[in-house]
matplotlib code that plots the C-alpha trace (Angstrom):
import matplotlib.pyplot as plt

x = [10.3, 9.9, 7.8, 6.0, 7.2, 5.0, 5.0, 4.0, 1.4, -1.8, -1.3, -1.8, 1.2, -0.3, -0.4, -3.9, -5.7, -7.4, -10.6, -12.7, -16.5, -18.7, -20.7, -18.1, -17.9, -14.5, -15.3, -12.2, -9.9, -6.6, -5.7, -2.6, 0.5, 0.6, -2.9, -2.1, 1.1, -1.0, -3.6, -1.1, 0.5, -3.0, -3.5, 0.0, -0.5, -3.9, -2.3, 0.5, -1.9, -4.0, -0.7, 0.1, -3.2, -2.9, 0.6, -0.8, -3.6, -1.2, 0.8, -2.3, -4.3, -2.1, -1.5, -5.4, -5.7, -3.0, -4.8, -7.8, -6.5, -4.1, -7.1, -8.2, -5.0, -6.4, -5.0, -5.8, -2.9, -1.6, -4.3, -3.9, -1.3, -4.3, -6.2, -3.2, -2.9, -6.4, -5.9, -2.7, -4.8, -7.5, -5.0, -3.3, -6.6, -7.9, -4.9, -2.2, 1.1, 3.2, 0.4, 0.4, 4.2, 4.2, 1.1, 2.9, 6.1, 4.2, 2.0, 5.0, 6.5, 3.3, 2.8, 6.6, 6.8, 3.2, 2.2, 5.5, 7.5, 9.5, 7.1, 8.3, 11.2, 12.0, 14.0, 14.0, 16.1, 13.2, 11.6, 8.3, 9.5, 11.1, 7.8, 5.7, 8.1, 8.0, 4.2, 3.5, 5.7, 4.7, 1.1, 1.6, 3.4, 1.5, -2.1, -0.4, 0.9, -2.5, -4.5, -1.9, -2.4, -6.1, -5.7, -3.7, -6.1, -9.0, -7.2, -6.3, -9.9, -11.1, -8.7, -10.0, -13.5, -12.8, -11.0, -13.9, -16.1, -14.2, -14.1, -17.8, -18.3, -15.9, -17.8, -21.0, -19.5, -18.4, -21.8, -23.5, -20.9, -21.5, -25.3, -24.9, -22.7, -25.2, -28.0, -25.9, -24.9, -28.9, -29.8, -26.8, -28.2, -31.5, -30.4, -28.4, -31.5, -33.5, -30.8, -30.7, -34.5, -34.4, -31.7, -33.5, -36.8, -34.8, -33.3, -36.5, -37.9, -34.9, -35.4, -39.0, -38.7, -36.1, -37.9, -41.4, -39.4, -37.6, -40.5, -42.6, -40.0, -40.8, -44.5, -44.2, -41.6, -43.8, -46.7, -44.6, -43.3, -46.6, -48.5, -45.7, -45.7, -49.5, -49.8, -47.2, -48.8, -52.0, -53.7, -56.5, -59.5, -59.9, -60.2, -58.2, -54.8, -54.9, -56.1, -53.2, -51.0, -52.4, -51.8, -48.1, -47.7, -48.9, -46.7, -43.8, -44.5, -44.9, -41.8, -40.1, -41.5, -40.1, -36.8, -36.8, -37.6, -35.0, -32.3, -33.5, -32.9, -29.4, -28.7, -29.8, -27.4, -24.5, -24.9, -24.8, -22.4, -20.7, -18.3, -16.4, -14.6, -13.9, -17.2, -17.7, -20.5, -21.9, -22.3, -24.3, -26.5, -27.3, -28.4, -30.6, -32.3, -32.9, -34.7, -36.7, -37.8, -39.1, -41.9, -42.0, -41.2, -42.0, -40.0, -37.1, -33.8, -31.1, -27.7, -24.1, -22.0, -19.0, -19.3, -20.2, -17.4, -15.5, -14.6, -16.0, -15.4, -18.9, -20.8, -22.4, -25.6, -26.2, -25.3, -27.9, -30.5, -29.7, -30.0, -33.1, -34.8, -34.0, -35.2, -38.5, -39.1, -38.5, -40.9, -43.6, -43.7, -42.7, -45.2, -45.3, -44.1, -41.1, -37.5, -35.6, -31.8, -28.7, -25.9, -22.3, -19.4, -16.4, -14.8, -12.3, -11.8, -15.7, -18.4, -21.2, -24.5, -27.7, -31.0, -33.5, -37.0, -39.7, -42.3, -43.8, -40.8, -40.9, -43.0, -41.1, -42.9, -41.6, -37.9, -36.6, -38.4, -37.8, -35.2, -37.4, -38.8, -42.4, -42.8, -44.9, -45.7, -49.5, -51.1, -48.2, -49.5, -47.6, -47.8, -50.7, -48.3, -48.9, -47.1, -44.2, -43.8, -42.0, -38.9, -37.0, -35.3, -34.4, -32.8, -30.8, -29.3, -28.5, -26.9, -24.7, -23.5, -22.5, -20.5, -18.7, -20.7, -23.3, -26.8, -28.9, -31.9, -30.8, -32.9, -35.4, -34.2, -36.5, -37.9, -37.1, -39.1, -36.7, -32.8, -31.4, -27.6, -25.3, -21.5, -19.3, -15.5, -13.5, -11.5, -7.8, -6.4, -10.0, -10.1, -11.9, -15.3, -16.6, -19.7, -22.6]
y = [44.8, 42.3, 43.3, 41.2, 41.4, 42.4, 38.9, 37.0, 39.3, 38.2, 34.7, 31.3, 29.2, 26.0, 25.2, 25.5, 22.3, 22.2, 20.7, 19.9, 20.7, 17.7, 18.5, 18.6, 14.9, 14.3, 12.9, 11.3, 12.5, 13.4, 17.0, 17.1, 19.1, 21.3, 22.5, 23.0, 25.1, 27.2, 27.8, 28.8, 31.4, 33.0, 33.3, 35.0, 37.4, 38.4, 38.8, 40.9, 43.6, 43.4, 44.3, 47.1, 48.7, 48.5, 50.2, 52.8, 53.6, 53.5, 56.2, 58.3, 58.4, 60.6, 62.8, 63.1, 64.0, 66.6, 68.2, 68.2, 70.1, 72.8, 75.0, 74.9, 76.4, 77.2, 77.5, 73.8, 72.7, 70.9, 68.5, 67.4, 64.7, 62.9, 62.6, 61.2, 58.6, 57.7, 57.2, 55.0, 53.1, 52.5, 51.5, 49.0, 47.5, 46.8, 46.1, 44.9, 45.9, 47.0, 49.4, 51.0, 51.6, 53.1, 55.4, 56.3, 57.2, 59.4, 60.8, 62.1, 63.6, 65.4, 66.5, 67.8, 69.6, 71.2, 71.8, 71.7, 74.9, 75.8, 75.1, 73.6, 71.9, 68.4, 68.5, 65.8, 68.0, 69.2, 67.1, 67.1, 65.9, 63.0, 62.5, 62.4, 60.0, 57.8, 58.1, 57.3, 54.4, 53.0, 53.2, 51.8, 49.1, 48.2, 48.3, 46.8, 43.9, 43.1, 43.7, 41.2, 38.7, 38.9, 39.1, 35.9, 34.2, 35.1, 33.8, 30.6, 30.0, 30.7, 28.3, 25.8, 26.3, 25.8, 22.5, 21.5, 22.1, 20.1, 17.4, 17.5, 17.4, 14.4, 12.7, 13.8, 12.1, 9.0, 8.7, 8.7, 6.2, 3.9, 4.3, 3.5, 0.4, -0.8, -0.5, -2.4, -4.9, -5.4, -5.8, -8.5, -10.2, -10.3, -11.3, -14.1, -15.2, -15.3, -17.4, -20.0, -20.1, -20.9, -23.3, -24.9, -25.3, -26.8, -29.2, -30.3, -30.5, -32.7, -34.8, -35.2, -36.1, -38.6, -40.2, -40.4, -41.9, -44.4, -45.3, -46.0, -48.1, -51.1, -51.3, -50.9, -53.6, -55.9, -55.0, -55.5, -58.8, -60.4, -59.3, -60.4, -64.0, -64.1, -63.3, -66.0, -69.0, -68.1, -68.4, -66.3, -67.3, -65.8, -62.1, -61.1, -61.5, -58.4, -56.5, -57.5, -56.6, -53.1, -52.9, -54.0, -51.4, -48.7, -50.1, -49.8, -46.3, -45.5, -47.3, -45.0, -41.7, -42.6, -43.5, -40.2, -38.2, -39.9, -39.2, -35.5, -35.3, -36.9, -34.4, -31.6, -32.3, -33.5, -37.1, -39.1, -41.8, -42.0, -44.7, -42.7, -44.9, -45.1, -46.2, -46.9, -44.4, -46.8, -49.6, -47.1, -46.0, -49.5, -50.6, -47.7, -48.3, -51.9, -50.6, -48.2, -51.1, -52.8, -50.3, -49.1, -51.9, -50.0, -46.8, -46.4, -45.1, -43.7, -43.7, -44.0, -46.7, -45.8, -42.1, -43.5, -45.8, -43.5, -43.8, -41.2, -40.8, -41.3, -43.7, -46.4, -46.5, -42.9, -42.4, -45.0, -43.2, -39.8, -41.8, -43.4, -40.2, -38.5, -41.2, -41.3, -37.7, -38.0, -41.0, -39.1, -36.3, -37.8, -39.1, -43.0, -43.1, -41.0, -41.9, -40.7, -39.8, -39.7, -37.3, -37.7, -35.3, -34.1, -30.7, -29.4, -33.1, -33.6, -36.0, -34.2, -36.0, -34.7, -36.2, -35.4, -36.1, -35.0, -33.9, -30.5, -29.3, -27.1, -24.1, -20.6, -20.0, -23.3, -23.2, -21.3, -23.8, -27.1, -28.3, -27.2, -29.6, -31.0, -28.8, -30.4, -28.5, -28.5, -28.0, -30.0, -32.9, -36.0, -39.7, -40.5, -42.1, -41.3, -38.2, -38.5, -36.7, -33.8, -34.8, -36.5, -33.5, -32.2, -35.3, -35.2, -31.9, -32.9, -36.2, -34.6, -31.7, -34.2, -36.0, -32.6, -32.2, -29.7, -30.1, -27.6, -27.2, -26.1, -24.0, -25.8, -26.3, -26.6, -30.2, -31.4, -31.2, -30.9, -31.1, -31.7, -31.8, -32.8, -33.1, -35.4, -35.3, -37.8, -40.5, -40.0, -41.4, -41.7, -41.8, -38.9, -39.9, -39.3, -37.1, -39.2]
z = [-1.9, -4.6, -7.7, -10.1, -13.7, -16.5, -18.2, -15.2, -13.5, -12.8, -14.5, -12.6, -12.2, -13.7, -17.3, -18.8, -20.1, -23.4, -23.3, -26.5, -26.2, -25.6, -28.6, -30.9, -31.6, -30.1, -26.8, -25.5, -28.2, -27.0, -27.9, -30.3, -28.7, -31.8, -31.1, -27.5, -28.4, -30.7, -28.3, -25.6, -28.2, -28.7, -25.3, -24.6, -27.6, -25.6, -22.4, -23.6, -25.4, -22.0, -20.1, -22.5, -22.1, -18.4, -18.6, -20.8, -18.4, -15.3, -17.3, -18.6, -15.3, -13.2, -16.4, -17.0, -13.2, -13.5, -16.6, -14.6, -11.5, -13.3, -14.3, -10.7, -9.2, -5.9, -2.3, -1.7, -3.6, -0.8, -0.7, -4.3, -3.0, -1.5, -4.8, -6.5, -3.7, -4.2, -7.9, -6.9, -4.5, -7.0, -9.9, -7.4, -6.1, -9.6, -11.7, -9.0, -8.0, -11.1, -12.3, -8.9, -8.9, -12.3, -11.5, -8.1, -10.1, -12.7, -9.7, -7.9, -10.9, -11.4, -8.1, -7.7, -10.8, -10.9, -7.2, -5.0, -5.0, -6.8, -9.6, -12.8, -11.4, -10.3, -6.8, -4.1, -1.7, 0.5, 3.3, 1.6, -1.5, 0.3, 2.3, -0.9, -2.6, 0.4, 0.7, -3.0, -3.5, 0.0, -0.7, -4.1, -2.9, 0.0, -2.0, -5.0, -3.1, -1.4, -4.7, -6.5, -3.9, -4.2, -7.8, -7.9, -5.4, -7.7, -10.9, -8.9, -7.9, -11.4, -12.6, -10.0, -11.0, -14.7, -13.8, -11.8, -14.5, -16.9, -14.5, -14.1, -18.0, -17.8, -15.3, -17.4, -20.3, -18.5, -16.9, -20.4, -21.7, -18.7, -19.2, -22.9, -21.9, -19.4, -21.8, -24.6, -21.9, -20.9, -24.7, -25.0, -21.9, -23.3, -26.8, -25.2, -23.0, -26.2, -28.0, -25.0, -24.9, -28.5, -28.4, -25.6, -27.7, -30.5, -28.2, -26.6, -29.9, -31.3, -28.3, -28.6, -32.3, -31.6, -29.0, -30.9, -33.9, -31.6, -29.8, -32.9, -34.8, -32.2, -32.8, -36.6, -37.0, -34.9, -37.3, -40.4, -39.0, -38.1, -41.4, -43.5, -41.6, -41.9, -45.5, -46.2, -44.6, -46.1, -42.7, -43.6, -45.8, -49.5, -49.5, -46.5, -48.1, -50.2, -47.3, -45.1, -48.0, -47.8, -44.0, -44.7, -47.3, -45.0, -42.1, -44.4, -45.4, -41.8, -41.0, -43.8, -42.4, -38.8, -40.2, -42.2, -38.8, -37.0, -39.7, -39.3, -35.9, -36.2, -38.8, -36.5, -33.8, -36.0, -34.9, -38.1, -38.0, -41.4, -42.6, -45.3, -47.8, -51.7, -53.5, -57.2, -58.1, -60.7, -58.3, -55.8, -58.9, -60.1, -56.4, -56.3, -59.7, -58.5, -55.4, -57.6, -59.5, -56.8, -56.2, -59.7, -62.2, -65.4, -64.6, -67.0, -65.9, -68.4, -67.3, -68.8, -66.8, -68.3, -67.1, -63.5, -63.4, -61.1, -57.1, -54.8, -51.0, -49.4, -47.0, -48.9, -47.1, -47.0, -50.4, -51.5, -49.3, -51.3, -54.6, -53.4, -52.3, -55.6, -57.7, -55.6, -56.0, -59.7, -59.8, -58.1, -60.3, -63.7, -66.2, -66.3, -69.9, -69.4, -68.2, -65.3, -66.4, -64.5, -65.9, -64.6, -64.9, -62.8, -62.1, -59.6, -57.8, -57.4, -59.2, -60.4, -60.4, -62.0, -61.7, -64.3, -65.0, -67.6, -65.3, -64.6, -62.8, -59.6, -59.7, -59.2, -56.0, -54.5, -55.8, -52.6, -50.5, -52.1, -49.5, -46.6, -44.2, -44.8, -48.0, -50.6, -53.7, -54.4, -57.7, -59.4, -61.5, -61.0, -61.9, -59.5, -56.8, -53.0, -52.0, -49.5, -46.1, -47.5, -45.9, -48.7, -50.4, -46.8, -46.0, -49.1, -48.3, -44.9, -46.1, -48.9, -46.7, -44.0, -46.5, -47.7, -50.6, -52.3, -53.4, -55.6, -57.9, -61.3, -63.5, -65.4, -69.0, -72.1, -72.4, -69.1, -65.4, -62.3, -62.4, -59.1, -58.7, -55.9, -55.8, -53.7, -53.5, -55.9, -53.9, -54.1, -57.3, -59.1, -62.7, -64.4, -65.5, -69.1, -69.6, -70.2]

ax = plt.figure().add_subplot(projection="3d")
ax.plot(x, y, z, "-o")
ax.set_aspect("equal")
plt.show()
């Protein structure tokens, strides 16, 4: 008969897997090997203590039964062997094979020494002694083997139940992660749909703005042509000429507004056609001043031609548009008897142009929105000229940034009004300007 050893009795043959609880915040964490070894050592120490206690119980149980039976000492001593057999069977059923064998050996010694003639001796010479020995060990082996097998199956079933529980916990965790991922994906899909909707709305708005601007340019151009021709030929009787000039002026203003809206739509879709080339900054400023004097002949503009004699990389037409809008803004808000100033410097390969007026400046509550579209500061005293559409400074920002520059409203200083600064790259090999 093959007996199980003390070290391996009642233990499953598979390696125990350590699983961290879900609430510990270590979901999906791989358990370190050192932690697994430490847990295995603790389990082995507990197993040894339990085996030691079972062994002591197997030794002491027959001795306790003997101590109970000795004071009785009656005529029924030959039946005591059945009590020991029952004790061996109980120990084998509960604890397995090796405790049953230990209890059988101790029971045989107790029965042979205390209850079999001659008393007080250990002998296996008589047939009853041999029968007792065979019966004890046979019963112990049979009951212990069956109990050990049942114990192994029970432990295997418990291990399988634990594995199933761990697998179920893992499935629950995966289900939670999958549900969270599905919710995140749903939120992302909704966000993408909102972004597409906003993009589509912006596209439709830009197309509508571009179409309207394009469609308005033809009739406005016709109005300007006809009114100019009629005014030049003096085809109308006295009194109609000034009125015709008013119509022509309003048509020009409307044409400028349509042109601004068209430029904004091109800036939005990055469809500006730029002809970047080396440009003399002084020539661009002088041309812009001449255009300003057409509509505002009395406005003085102070600038240093020597400081502006530098070449920058820009588009001539778009740079002129930037300067025109800045001069028109300063002319609209500065008192009529004050001058507009240009200050030109250079830093780190860039030309820095400041447009300075002596008007009331930009109120604090409007400074963050001064470059937004259709923004016109209210309650600010100016020169009394007709206000623009609120697109000029927004176009300035778009055109400057499209040419690789920057634009900003500087803090208001003492004795001056609004100070707008824009920068553009110097052309390669350009001379450094002198501060005005």
